[in-house]
Residue, then its C-alpha position, 0 to 999 in steps of 0.5 A: m719642079d725644075d729638076p731637068e732629069t724628071k722633065e728628060e726622064m718624062v721625055h724619054t718615057a714617052q720616046v720609048s713607049k712611042s717607039l715600042g708602039k705601046s703608047s696606049d699601054p696601061g702601066m706606061q699611061s699611069a707612070i706619065g700621068k703620076r710624073l706629070k701630075a707631080y710637076y703640075d702640083d710643084v707648079a701649082s704650089e709656087p706662089v704667086p707673083d706681085r707683079f701679076l697679083s697686082l696686075l689682077d687687082a688693077l683688072d677688077e678695079a677697072e671692071s668694077a668700074s666699067k659696071t658701076s658706070g654702065r648702069k647710070 
């Protein structure tokens, strides 16, 4: 969710809520929560970069090697 308008809208909603002193308004909290969840879901559904997967594989190998060498 790289939509700048949506991000701006979330910031604006939070600013308006804060300026009105209604930061605990359940309706506003719900709207902000739904937008944040939608943003998080979009980010979480993106594929993991190959470079990151390679680093994770290398970490697993190093961890396995340290465990086997530590047992001897």
